[in-house]
Structures are given as C-alpha cells and as structure tokens.
N, C-alpha and C positions, 0 to 999 in steps of 0.2 A: 495350575494345570493349563496346557495350551488348548486352544479352541478345537483343534483336530482331535486331541485325546478325549475332549468332551464329546464330540460327535462319535468317536469310536466306542465310548462308554454307552451312549444312547443306542448305538447300533447293536452292541452285545446285548444290552437289556431288552431289546426287541427282537431277539432271535436271529441276528445276522441279516436283517432287512438291507436291501440294496441301498447304498449310500446316497443315491439320487434322491430317495424319499426322505432324506434327512437334511437335504440342502435346498437352498432357494434358487441358486445359480447353478451353472454348469460346474462339475467338480474342478475343472481346470481353472476356473476364474472366481470361485466362491472363496473369499478370504478365510471362512471358517475351516476349510479343508486343507489350507495351505500348511505344509510341514512334512511332506514325504521326503525321503532321502534325496530325489532329484530336485525337489523344491529348495531344500536347504543347500545342496551343491550349488544351484544357480544363484541363490540369494547370497551365499558367501562369496561367490566370484564377484557380484556386483559390489558387495560391501568393500572387498579388498580394493577394487578399482576406485570406488568413491573416496575411501579414506586415504589412499595412496596419491592420487593424482588430482582430485577435484577440490573444490572449495564451497563452503556454505553459500547458498544463493545461486549456484550454477543450475541451469535446467538440464533436462536428460539429453537434449540434443548436443549439448556441450560435452557431456560424458561419452556420447557416441564418438565424437571427433577425437577426444582424448585416447580412447580405447584404439581407434583406428590409427592415430599417429604413433602410438607407442607399440604397435603390432603386438597387442596383448592376446594370448591365447585363450580361447574358451575352455571350459572343462573337458570338451572332447578333443583338445589338442590342436584344432584348427585356429589359424589367426582370425581374430574378430573382424568380420565384414571384408576380409581381403584374402580369400583363398587363392593359392597358386593355380595357375593354369586356367582360369576363368576370364572371359571377356565379354563384351557386349551385353545382350540381355541376360545371359546367365550370370554375369557378375553383378549386374544391377539387381536382379532377383535375389541373389545371395545377400547382398548389402541390406536390402529391404527386409529380408527374412531375419537376418541377425539384428537389425534395428528393433523389430517388433519383439524379438527374444530378450533384448536388453531391457525394454520397457516392462515386459513381464517379470524379469529378474529383479528390476528395481521395486516393483510392487511387493514381491516375495520378500525382499530384504526389509522392507518396511513392516510388512506383516509379521515378520519373525523378530522384529525388534533389533535388528542389525544396523539400520540406518535411521536416524531421526527424520520422520516425515517432514518436519518444518524446515530442514535444511535444504530441501530440493525445491528449487524455484519452478512454479507453475507459470510459463510464459504465454499460455493460451487463454487465460481467463484473468479477470481482474481480482485483487485480493478482497476478502470478505470485509465489507464495511458494516460493522455491527452497529445497529441503531435501536434504541438510544444509547449513548455511551454509558460507561460505568457510572453509577450513582454513588455518591459518598454522603452519608448522613449519620447523625448521632441518634442514640436512642432517646425516647422521650424523657425529658427533664425539665426542671424549672430554673429559670435564670432570673436573677434580680440584679439590676445595675446599682451602682453607688449613687448616693444622693448627689444631684447636680445643682449647683447654685452659683450665682454671681451677685455679690453684694455691691451696693452703689460705691462709686469712687469719683473723685474730681480729676479730670485731666488738665494739669496746668501748662502743658506744652503749647497749645494752640498753634500748631504748625501751619506754616504757609508754603504752598508749592505752586510755582508758576514756571513753565519752561516753554521755550521757543523751540519747535521741532526742527530736527536736522533733515537733510536731504537724503533720501534712499533711492537706490537704483534697482530695478527688477528686469527680468527678461534674459538673464545670462546664465540660468541654471542648466546643467547639463542632464540630458536623458538619452536613452538608447535611440529614441525616435529622431534625435538630432544627427544620427549617423546618416551619411548620404544614401545608403542602400538598405532596403529591407531584405534580411536573409532568412532562408528557409531550408531545412533538411527534409527530404522525402525519402522514405525507406519502404520497401515492398513487404515487410513482414513485421509482426508485433513482437517477435522473440527477443529483438534487441532494444525494446523500449526501456528495460530496466537500466540500460547504459546510456541511452541517447536522451530519455526524458529529463533526468536531472542535469544532464550536461547542457541541453538546449535552454533549460530555465536559467542556468548560470550564464550562458553566453547572450541570452536575450535573442534566441533564434526561434522561429516558428518550426515546430515538428509536425510533419504530416506522415501519419503511420497508415499502411495499407495491409491488405493480405492478398498480394498479387497485384494485378493490373489496376491502375488508378481509375476509379469510377468517375463518370461524368458529374455526379453530385458533388464529390470531393473537389474536382477541378473548378466548377463553377462557384462553389462556396469560397474557395481560396482566392479566386479572382475578384470576387465581390469585396473581399477584405482588402486585397492588394489596391484595387482602385480606390477604396476609401482612404487608404494610407497615402497614396499618391507618389510615393518615392519609387525609384527604380528597384526591381526585384531580382535577386540572384537565388537560384535554387540548386542546392548540392544533392544529387540523386545517388542513392545506395541500393544496390540490388545483388542477387546471387551471381556467380559466375557461371552462366549457363546461357542457352539460347534465348530462354524467356527473359533472363535478366539483361541480356543485350538489347532485346526489343523494348523492354518496359520504358526506358528513358525516351525512346523515340515515340511510343504511344502517348505518354504524358505530355511531351512537348508538342505533339500534333493536336492534342486536345486543347492546350493552352493557346496555340495558334489559331484553331478554329474559333473558339469562344472570344478570344480577343477581337478577331475579325467580325464576328457576329454582333458584338456589343459596340463595336466602333470605338473601342477604348484607345486613347493615345498614351500608352504606358510602356516603358522599357522593361521587358522580362527576358532573363536568360537562364537556361538550365544546363548543367553539366554533370555527367556521372563521374563520381569520385571513387566509387568502389562497387563491386569487386572486379578488378582487372587481372589479366593474365600475368602481367609484370608483378602485381602484389602477390598473387598466388605463389609465384616462383620466389619472390623476395622473403616471404614469410613461411615458405616450405610448407604450404597447406596441402593436406592429402586430397586427392581427387577421386571422383568416382566417374564411371562411364555411362553416358546416356544411351538411349536405345539407338541413337544414330551414331554412336561412336565417339561423340564429342565429350570433352572433359566437363565435369560438374563439380563445383565447390559452393557450399552453402555459407551464408554469413556467419552462421552460428560457430563455424570453424575458427573465426578470427578470435573471438573472445575466449574461446575454450583454449586455443594454443598460443595466442598472442595477446594476453589480457592488456588493455589499455591502448592497443594499436588503433583501433576504430576511432576511439575518442580523440586520440591525438591527430588522426587524419582530419577530423571535423574541425579541430582547434585551428590547424593549419590552413584549412580551406577558408574558415571565417576570418582569420586574422588578415588575409590578403584583401578584404573588402571592408576593413575597419580603418577609420581614422583614429589612431592610437593617441594622438596629440591634441585631439579636439576638446576634450574635457579641460586640459591644462590651458589651452588658448582661450577658451570661454572664461575660465577663472581669471586670467591675466586681463581680459577685456573688462570683466566686472570690476576688478580693482582699479583699473584706469578710469572707468567710467565713474566709480565712486569718488575718486580724487577730483575729477573734473566737476562732478556735481557739488562736492563739498566746497571747492573754491568759488564757484559761482554763487552758491547759496550763502556762504559766509559774507560775501559783499553785500548781498540783497537783505540780509537779516540784520544788519548793524543798527538800524533804526529801531527795530523791534526789540533788540537786546537792551537798548538804552531805556526805552519806555518800560521794559520789564523791571529793570533795576529801580527805576522811579516808583513804580507801583509797590515793589517789595519793601522799599524804604518807608513809604506811607503806611503800609499796613503794619510794619514793625512799630512805627511810632504810636499808632492807635492802640495796639494790643499790650504794649509794655506795662501801663498801670493795671491792666486787668490781671496780668500774670501775678503781680504782687498780691492782689486781693484773693486771687484763686488759690495761691500757695497757703495762705492763712486759713481759708475755709477748708482746704483739703486736709490740713493737720487736724482741725477740730473734728471734722467728719471721720477721720481715721480713729480718733480716740473714742468717739461715740459708738463706733461700730464694733469695738473689740468685744463687748458682751455678746453681740449677736454672732460674731464668728466663733466664739466658744460654744455658744448654744448649737450652732451648725455642725461643729465637729462632734459634739455629743450625740446629735441626731444621726449623723452619718454612722457613728460606731454602733448605735442601737439598731439601725436598719441592717447593717452587715450582720450583726449577731442574730437578728431575727431570721434573716435569709439563710444563714448557715444552719439554723435550727429546723428549718422546714423539713417535714417528713410527710410526703403526700403520696397516696397511691394513685398514680396517673392512669388513665385508661390506655390500653394498649394501642400502639400505632396500627391503624387499619392497613391491611395489605390487599392486593388483588387475588388472593389465592381462591376466592369463591368462585371465580371464573373457571377454575380448574375442575370444578364439579361437572362441567359439561362433558357430555358423552364422547369419547373417541373410539367407541367399540367398532365403528365401522370404518375407521381410518386404516390405511394400509399398514402403517407401522406405529407401534407403541412400545416404549422401553419398559412399560410395566407388565407386559405380557411374558409368560414363560417361553422358553425356547420353542417348545412344541406348539404352543398356541400361536406364536408368531409365524412359525413355519406354515401352519395351516392357513393363515391369512395370505401369505405369499403364494402358496399353491392355488388357492381359490382364485386369487387375482389373475393368475396366469392360466386358468382353466385346467390346472393339473388335478388329478384325483389321487389321494393317498390311501392305500389299503388299511383300514381300521378294523380292529376286532375287539370284542369284549372278553376279557379273561373269565374263564369258567369258575375260577376259584376266588380271586380277590375282587373281581368286578371292574378293574381298571380298563381304560381303553389303551391298546398297544397298536404299533405300526408294524407292518410286515406281512409275510405269507400267512395264510389262513391256518390257524391251529387252535387247540382248545384252551391252552393256557399261555400267559404272557412270558413265562420263563421257567427255568428249572425249579426254583424255589416253589412256585405255586403248583407246578406239576407234581413235585414231591409231597407237598402238603395234601393235595387232593388224594394222592395214592394212600398216604398214611391214614387219611380219614376213612377211605373205603375199607381198609384192613380192619380198622377198629369196629366199623359197622358190621 
C-alpha cells in the first residue's frame, strides 16, 4: 500500500477530515501525500529524463543542463527552461521556475520508487560518515589452542658471519615537492568537487573549493602554506561564465596581491583563469541563460553534464605545462651514477678491511672445526634420547585436542548496550516506535498546530475531524441498533 493510500484510508476512517490534519508538512511537500495524478506525471517525466540521458552519480544541476540542451518538453508541452519568445528577466524567471519544478519532480520520482535515491549525487553536502564503522564479531565461544612445545636440540652449524659494509647513496629520491612550482586549482563552487578532488589528489595539486567569492580567511591560509613551501606558485582558476565569474579571478588575485604586500613575502605567485570562457562555451556548445542585464550565463555544472571529462582534461593540460616530466628519470639516472662513483671509491678504500675479514674468518673456522665434530656426536645421542619424549608429547597434543572438541559449556550471553534504550524518548520530536497518529500529534504540537479530536460516543476511541457523535458509520449504525433494541 502506498503512503498516500494509507493517508486516504485514515481520512475516510475519520469522516473525511481535511488532509492537512493528517499531514505534518504542507500537502505539496509532504512525502506521505505524494502520489496524485499530477505527482506521478511529473515523477515519470523526471524518471524518463534520468534513465535516458543521465548516469549514476550525477547531481540535479547536471540533469537540468541535460534537459535544457536536449530541448526536452515538459508534460505541458513547453520546452524545459527555454520557452520561445521570452528574453531578459522573463526568461530568467522561467528558467528558475522550471529548475525548481525539476527538483520537485526529482523528489517525487524518488518518493514513488521510479528513481533510486542513492543514484543522485548530493553536491551540496558531504557524504554521511557513519561512526563507528561496522563491527564484525563472532558469537561467544571457547577456543583452545594446540599444545605448543620446543624440545631441546643441538645446533652443530656454529655459523660465522662477518661483512664489511658497502657504500650507499641517498638524497636522489623523487617527490612531487621536487617539481619547480607548487600548483593549485581554485574553483568557485563545490558541485564539481566530485570531479576535481580525486583528480587533484592524483596530480598532486592543491584544490581550493569555495562557494562564490574567495574569502580573506582562505586566501591567508593558502598564503601561509605557500610561504612555508617556498616554491613559486601557479594557480588555475575555474568559475562560471557570467559577470561574477569574470570578476572572481580578479578579486582572488587582488587579495593575494594585498596580503603578499602586507606580509612582505618574497614569493612568486601567478593566477590564471582557465574556465569557463566564451570560447569554451562555443566550442562545447553549452546552453546559455540570459542574466538580468542581458548578458549570457553558463554554469560550470553544464560542462560535466554535457561534456563529461572535458574539465578534467583541461586541468590535466594546464598542470602538464608546469611539470618537469623528465625530472624523476633524471634523478634516477643521477642516483645510479652516484652509486657507481661511490662504489668505485669505496672498493678501493675497503681493500684492507676485506683482507682482515678473511683472516678473521679463517681463524674462527680453525677454532670451531673440532667442536663441530664433538657436537655432531652429542646431537645424535640427544636425538635418540629425546624420542620417548616426542612420542609422549604427541599423545598429549592428541589428548588436549580431544578434550577441547568435547567441551560443551553454557557460556554467559554477550552483554549488549540495549539497556540504554530503556531511556525515555517520549518527549522527542520523532520516534519510529509511535503509531502514525501518535507521531502526527507530536509534529503538530511541536509546530503549535491544533488538531480537532473527539471521543466516539459508541466505541470510546479518539478520532480526528469535524465534531460529531460517532467516529464512523460502523459505530453510528451499532449505536442505532442498540437504541432500537432498548
């Protein structure tokens, strides 16, 4: 049964009470009331767009641009967000209105089970980090290890180890900090973080994500780290194609310029906007909106929606120009050359040491040789004398295994933290243990709403709705029959 039918059943049982008395939110936004013909029409429209054009992990703003670029008609027949004959403020208002409608349709599609909620990426908030992580444990049980033993034995090898160390070189290992410049990508919005965060991690590039104009705090924080690093800094700036996006790189640059001067830092920093430009909008055929001043507007979200991978490739190419791609190989070659030089020099220096090492080994071997003969004989005698003990040990191990396998013990149950659940949540706003009507009462009381409640004159149950003597037809008929009998 759908949630809406459940509410309709409650409504009928309560004598056709107004639906607003049976919902916690406005009927247009309460998920329990979703399911009208118009709701299903809008939800099916979104589900069709989603399954036809999008991909798992896309966020709703990307779907907006997909619908816009494909000139998809809405259920009323008008093209989505691009009606003919509108311009200026009227066109912007229509685009914004259709964008809000798309978001509502997306909710309805998920409420009605037409789209998996997990497939749509939420770019405005961080994923849930559930703590602590899942625990994996066995049920209470007894475990008995095997018998462990080590019986005496005589080592007849008497090994001798003497070595003169070789020469090793260090200081030639490659790291991204060896690159001549520290690189950074700055972007004005968080919705592209799912693309840029893993990419910048891969490339070893610092990612600075904002939500609009770069803050003083973020600029100063970045400068502190850059000064500590000490290398020249190159920043690639990414913003929307609009008037604000045109000004944001200037604002960020001016902040950098000011705080560099204030701190008196002698550091080379350069910033260059790499997206989104008018040429890129034309090359990638991105749909434009019209600003209130008549200028064209294109959001960064349109790139990934309509040209997947283009932004990542743009960043890769920008970074590649400022990377010494042969540095790691040159460091490895220098390390090999240094190792050869060090080995040649040390081989000459350790000749005397190797000669003395050989003399010492020979002397030790001469001393040890007769002991080896005697130890071999003793080892053979000990091995024979230990045989009864080995047999007894094997029998003991078998006895212990048999006894462990035969154990049958009623262990105490594993304690859990369930006792804490005895705590009262009666005054909490939401509890899944309440009935629908009990929970509804909590919502309404929390919001200061009053629900008309009455007591049935026949069954005594409380019901919601307009004032009347009985909660429903069944009680009304039962009371009438009782009067006739009387």
